[in-house]
Structure formats: structure tokens, C-alpha cells
C-alpha positions as CSV (number, residue, x, y, z in Angstrom):
1,M,-53.0,-4.2,-47.4
2,L,-53.4,-3.9,-43.7
3,N,-51.1,-1.4,-42.0
4,L,-49.6,-2.8,-38.7
5,V,-48.0,-1.5,-35.6
6,I,-46.1,-4.0,-33.3
7,V,-45.8,-3.2,-29.6
8,E,-43.5,-5.4,-27.6
9,D,-41.1,-4.4,-24.8
10,E,-38.5,-7.3,-25.4
11,E,-36.5,-6.0,-28.3
12,I,-35.4,-9.4,-29.5
13,I,-39.0,-10.6,-29.8
14,R,-40.1,-7.3,-31.4
15,R,-37.3,-7.4,-34.1
16,G,-38.2,-11.0,-34.7
17,L,-41.8,-10.2,-35.3
18,V,-40.9,-7.3,-37.6
19,C,-38.2,-9.0,-39.6
20,T,-38.8,-12.7,-39.7
21,I,-42.6,-13.0,-40.5
22,D,-43.6,-12.6,-44.1
23,W,-46.2,-9.9,-43.5
24,L,-46.7,-9.2,-47.1
25,K,-47.8,-12.8,-47.7
26,M,-50.5,-12.2,-45.0
27,G,-51.6,-9.0,-46.7
28,A,-50.0,-6.7,-44.1
29,K,-47.2,-4.2,-43.8
30,V,-45.4,-3.0,-40.6
31,V,-45.6,0.7,-40.5
32,G,-44.3,1.1,-36.9
33,E,-43.1,-0.4,-33.7
34,A,-42.9,0.5,-30.1
35,A,-41.5,-0.8,-26.8
36,N,-44.4,0.1,-24.5
37,G,-48.0,1.4,-24.6
38,K,-47.1,5.1,-24.1
39,E,-44.6,5.1,-26.9
40,A,-47.1,3.1,-29.1
41,L,-49.9,5.8,-28.7
42,E,-47.5,8.3,-30.4
43,V,-46.6,5.8,-33.1
44,I,-50.2,5.0,-33.7
45,A,-51.2,8.6,-33.9
46,A,-48.5,9.2,-36.6
47,T,-49.0,6.1,-38.7
48,K,-52.8,5.5,-38.4
49,P,-52.5,1.7,-38.6
50,D,-55.4,-0.8,-39.3
51,V,-54.0,-3.2,-36.7
52,V,-52.0,-3.1,-33.5
53,L,-50.3,-6.3,-32.4
54,T,-49.4,-5.7,-28.8
55,D,-48.0,-7.5,-25.9
56,I,-50.1,-7.1,-22.7
57,K,-47.5,-6.9,-19.9
58,M,-45.1,-4.1,-20.6
59,P,-43.4,-1.4,-18.5
60,V,-44.7,2.3,-18.5
61,M,-48.0,1.4,-20.0
62,D,-49.4,-2.0,-20.6
63,G,-51.3,-3.3,-23.5
64,I,-54.7,-3.0,-21.7
65,A,-54.1,0.6,-20.7
66,M,-53.0,1.4,-24.2
67,T,-56.1,-0.2,-25.6
68,E,-58.4,1.7,-23.2
69,A,-56.7,4.9,-24.3
70,L,-57.3,4.1,-28.0
71,K,-61.0,3.2,-27.3
72,A,-61.4,6.5,-25.4
73,A,-60.0,8.4,-28.3
74,D,-62.3,6.4,-30.8
75,N,-59.3,5.1,-32.6
76,P,-60.6,2.6,-35.1
77,A,-57.4,0.4,-35.1
78,K,-58.1,-3.3,-34.4
79,I,-56.2,-4.9,-31.5
80,I,-54.5,-8.3,-31.3
81,Y,-53.1,-9.2,-28.0
82,L,-49.9,-11.2,-28.0
83,T,-48.8,-12.5,-24.6
84,S,-47.0,-15.4,-22.8
85,Y,-49.5,-15.1,-19.9
86,A,-52.2,-17.6,-20.3
87,D,-54.3,-15.9,-17.7
88,F,-58.1,-16.0,-18.0
89,S,-58.4,-12.5,-16.4
90,Y,-56.4,-11.0,-19.4
91,A,-58.6,-12.9,-21.9
92,Q,-61.7,-11.7,-20.1
93,R,-60.6,-8.1,-20.2
94,A,-59.7,-8.4,-23.9
95,L,-63.3,-9.5,-24.5
96,Q,-64.6,-6.5,-22.6
97,L,-62.5,-4.2,-24.8
98,D,-63.7,-6.0,-27.9
99,V,-60.2,-6.8,-29.2
100,T,-60.0,-8.9,-32.3
101,D,-57.9,-11.8,-30.9
102,Y,-55.8,-13.1,-28.0
103,L,-52.7,-15.1,-29.1
104,L,-50.1,-16.8,-27.0
105,K,-46.3,-16.6,-27.4
106,P,-44.5,-18.0,-29.2
107,V,-46.8,-16.8,-32.0
108,N,-48.4,-19.3,-34.2
109,E,-48.2,-17.9,-37.8
110,T,-51.4,-19.7,-38.8
111,D,-53.3,-18.2,-35.9
112,L,-51.8,-14.7,-36.8
113,T,-52.8,-15.2,-40.5
114,N,-56.3,-16.1,-39.4
115,A,-56.6,-13.1,-37.1
116,L,-55.4,-10.7,-39.8
117,A,-57.7,-12.4,-42.4
118,K,-60.6,-11.8,-40.0
119,I,-59.8,-8.1,-39.8
120,D,-59.3,-7.8,-43.6
121,G,-62.5,-9.6,-44.2
122,H,-64.5,-7.2,-42.1
123,R,-62.8,-4.3,-43.7
124,E,-63.6,-5.6,-47.2
125,V,-67.3,-6.0,-46.4
126,K,-67.4,-2.3,-45.4
127,K,-65.9,-1.3,-48.8
128,S,-67.9,-0.4,-51.8
129,E,-68.9,-2.9,-54.4
130,E,-65.4,-2.6,-56.0
131,L,-64.1,-4.9,-53.2
132,S,-60.3,-5.3,-53.0
133,W,-58.4,-3.8,-56.0
134,D,-55.4,-6.1,-55.4
135,E,-57.4,-9.3,-55.0
136,G,-55.4,-11.0,-57.8
137,L,-52.1,-10.1,-56.1
138,R,-53.3,-11.4,-52.8
139,A,-54.4,-14.7,-54.5
140,A,-50.9,-15.0,-56.0
141,Y,-49.3,-14.7,-52.6
142,H,-51.6,-17.4,-51.1
143,T,-51.2,-19.9,-53.9
144,G,-48.8,-22.8,-53.6
145,N,-48.3,-23.0,-57.4
146,P,-44.6,-22.9,-58.0
147,Y,-44.8,-21.1,-61.3
148,V,-46.9,-18.4,-59.9
149,Q,-44.5,-18.0,-56.9
150,K,-41.5,-17.8,-59.3
151,V,-43.3,-15.1,-61.3
152,L,-43.9,-13.2,-58.2
153,K,-40.2,-13.4,-57.2
154,R,-39.2,-12.1,-60.6
155,I,-41.7,-9.2,-60.3
156,E,-40.5,-8.3,-56.8
157,E,-36.9,-8.2,-58.0
158,G,-37.5,-6.3,-61.3
159,F,-40.7,-4.3,-61.1
160,Q,-38.9,-1.1,-61.5
161,G,-37.6,-2.1,-64.9
162,R,-39.0,-3.7,-68.1
163,L,-40.3,-7.1,-67.5
164,S,-41.4,-9.7,-70.1
165,G,-43.7,-12.5,-69.4
166,E,-42.3,-14.3,-72.4
167,A,-38.8,-14.0,-71.1
168,I,-39.7,-15.2,-67.7
169,A,-41.6,-18.2,-69.1
170,E,-38.4,-19.1,-71.1
171,E,-36.4,-18.9,-67.9
172,L,-38.8,-21.3,-66.3
173,G,-38.6,-23.7,-69.2
174,V,-42.3,-23.4,-70.1
175,S,-44.3,-21.8,-72.9
176,F,-45.7,-18.3,-72.3
177,S,-49.2,-19.7,-73.1
178,Y,-48.8,-22.3,-70.4
179,L,-47.6,-19.8,-67.8
180,S,-50.4,-17.3,-68.7
181,R,-53.0,-20.1,-68.2
182,K,-51.6,-20.9,-64.8
183,L,-51.5,-17.3,-63.7
184,K,-55.1,-16.9,-64.9
185,E,-56.3,-20.0,-63.0
186,E,-54.6,-19.0,-59.7
187,T,-55.1,-15.2,-59.7
188,G,-57.6,-14.3,-62.4
189,L,-54.9,-12.1,-63.9
190,T,-52.7,-11.9,-66.9
191,F,-48.9,-11.5,-66.3
192,G,-49.4,-7.7,-67.2
193,G,-52.3,-7.4,-64.7
194,L,-50.2,-9.0,-61.9
195,L,-47.2,-6.8,-62.6
196,T,-49.5,-3.7,-62.6
197,Q,-51.1,-4.6,-59.2
198,Y,-47.7,-5.1,-57.7
199,R,-46.4,-1.8,-59.0
200,L,-49.5,0.0,-57.7
201,Q,-49.0,-1.6,-54.3
202,Q,-45.4,-0.2,-54.2
203,A,-46.6,3.2,-55.6
204,I,-49.3,3.5,-52.8
205,E,-46.7,2.9,-50.2
206,M,-44.5,5.7,-51.7
207,L,-47.4,8.1,-52.0
208,Q,-48.4,7.4,-48.4
209,A,-44.9,8.2,-47.3
210,G,-45.3,11.7,-48.8
211,T,-41.6,11.9,-49.7
212,W,-41.8,11.7,-53.5
213,R,-43.7,13.7,-56.2
214,V,-46.2,11.7,-58.4
215,Y,-44.0,11.6,-61.4
216,E,-41.1,10.3,-59.3
217,V,-43.3,7.6,-58.0
218,A,-44.4,6.7,-61.5
219,E,-40.7,6.4,-62.6
220,Q,-39.5,4.5,-59.6
221,T,-42.3,1.8,-59.7
222,G,-41.9,1.0,-63.4
223,F,-44.8,2.9,-64.9
224,G,-42.4,5.1,-66.8
225,D,-44.6,8.3,-67.1
226,Y,-47.4,10.0,-65.5
227,K,-50.0,9.1,-68.1
228,N,-49.5,5.3,-67.8
229,F,-49.4,5.6,-64.0
230,T,-52.7,7.6,-63.9
231,Q,-54.4,5.2,-66.2
232,A,-53.5,2.2,-64.1
233,F,-54.5,4.0,-60.9
234,K,-57.9,4.9,-62.3
235,K,-58.5,1.3,-63.6
236,Y,-57.9,-0.4,-60.2
237,L,-58.5,2.4,-57.6
238,H,-61.1,4.5,-59.4
239,T,-59.2,7.7,-58.6
240,T,-56.0,9.6,-59.7
241,P,-52.7,9.6,-57.8
242,K,-53.0,13.3,-57.2
243,A,-56.5,12.9,-55.7
244,F,-55.1,10.0,-53.6
245,M,-52.4,12.2,-52.2
246,Q,-54.8,15.0,-51.5
247,E,-56.9,12.6,-49.4
248,I,-53.8,11.6,-47.5
249,T,-53.0,15.2,-46.8
250,V,-56.5,15.9,-45.5
251,G,-56.3,12.9,-43.2
252,I,-53.0,14.1,-41.8
253,K,-54.4,17.5,-41.0
254,L,-57.4,16.1,-39.4
């Protein structure tokens, strides 16, 4: 999951980007927003995003000056420029600053998806041999299979409680064996595996927020108790929730 900060001085456009784009389907999550480059530098320092989607022409501090400040501070965030100014000089400066992409308004969601996929792909290559722990969940969001999409919707709505693959299959008017086969074909996961990955995704967001205790996160994401939560965490992320939180704490102090 890519953490994303959106920087845009026009509030209507900024709110539209935050609220109307299905970021989760693109494998991203908006963790902050800002109206200009100066404000964005503070947001970026606080949220440590993987990606910054920024307008170029803004008051106070424009996107290029902001990018230069981030580069000077060795900030690893990837930059995607979004602008209505189809000016070659901007594109040329973007290339000099080694930004990831340069997209024109109104944003084309296909181009945006491709730009994020490029970043995520580079990030995955740098990971260890475990690759992406939530690969199956990502595959589920990118498939056009209607059964998989409906299962995802039910998981999104009810992941905090008890969910039954058999009951969902009955709701959809198909056998559980048929539904299981489709899930496996499209995601490589069983229903239980898909549910676990979604719950873990939500749990990670809660742990990163630093507001809840581990046992509270376990309860609120449907794992029920600390033991089940820890087992799932170890299986997919090869660490424990407590160790994960300690890493976050160290990162904040640094």
C-alpha cells in the first residue's frame, strides 16, 4: 500500500482528488493534503508518504521549489507532477529533478494508475524475497470478476465481525466450492486468506496511527484476540504487531 500526499492550491480540485478517486483500488491511501508547497513540507515530514502528487503552479511555494527542498533533505518520496500547464520548460525541469511522472489536468485515472504502479513496482523490487504480503488482495481489487468484487464488498462492509464464505456464496446464489474456485483463480487465495489480508491491511493503518493498543486493533479488525492477530501478522509480514509498532516509534523519533 502506497501512502500518498496530495498538494493542490485549488480546494475543489484537491477535495475531488482526495474523495472521488478509488485510491485503494490503485493500491494507495491518502495520508495527507496541503494547499501549497510550504504547507506540504510540514505534512510530508509528519506523514512520511511514499508518493507526493503535486500541482506545479501554487502560491507561497510552487511544486518545483517544494521538490527541490525534498531532494535537498534526501527525502525518498516519489514525486508526480499534476498541472494544467502543458509547458515544456516544466517537463524539462521535472526530468532534471528525477520526478516519476508529469500528468496534465484533468487527471486521467489510467495514467495515474500506471504512474503509481511504476512506483510500487520499483518498491517491490527493493523488498526482500517475500515480495508483497498483500499480493492476493491487490489482485482481487484489479480483477473484473463480479463474484470476487462482491466478496470484496462484503468483506469491506463486515470485516470487523464474523463472516462466512458459505453464507456469502448463498447470498450470491452459487455454491461455496464454485465461489472458492473463482477466488483462487483470480487471487490465489481462499476466502479466509482474502479476509485475513484485508483485516491486516486495516490493522496496519490503525497501528501506524499510533492511537490504539495492539489488543484493541485485534478486536476492531475482526481478529478477536491477540493470539490470532499475532499468528496472522507473523504469517504474512514475518514480524509481530508489537515489533511493527516499535519500528514505527523508532522511525518517528528519527
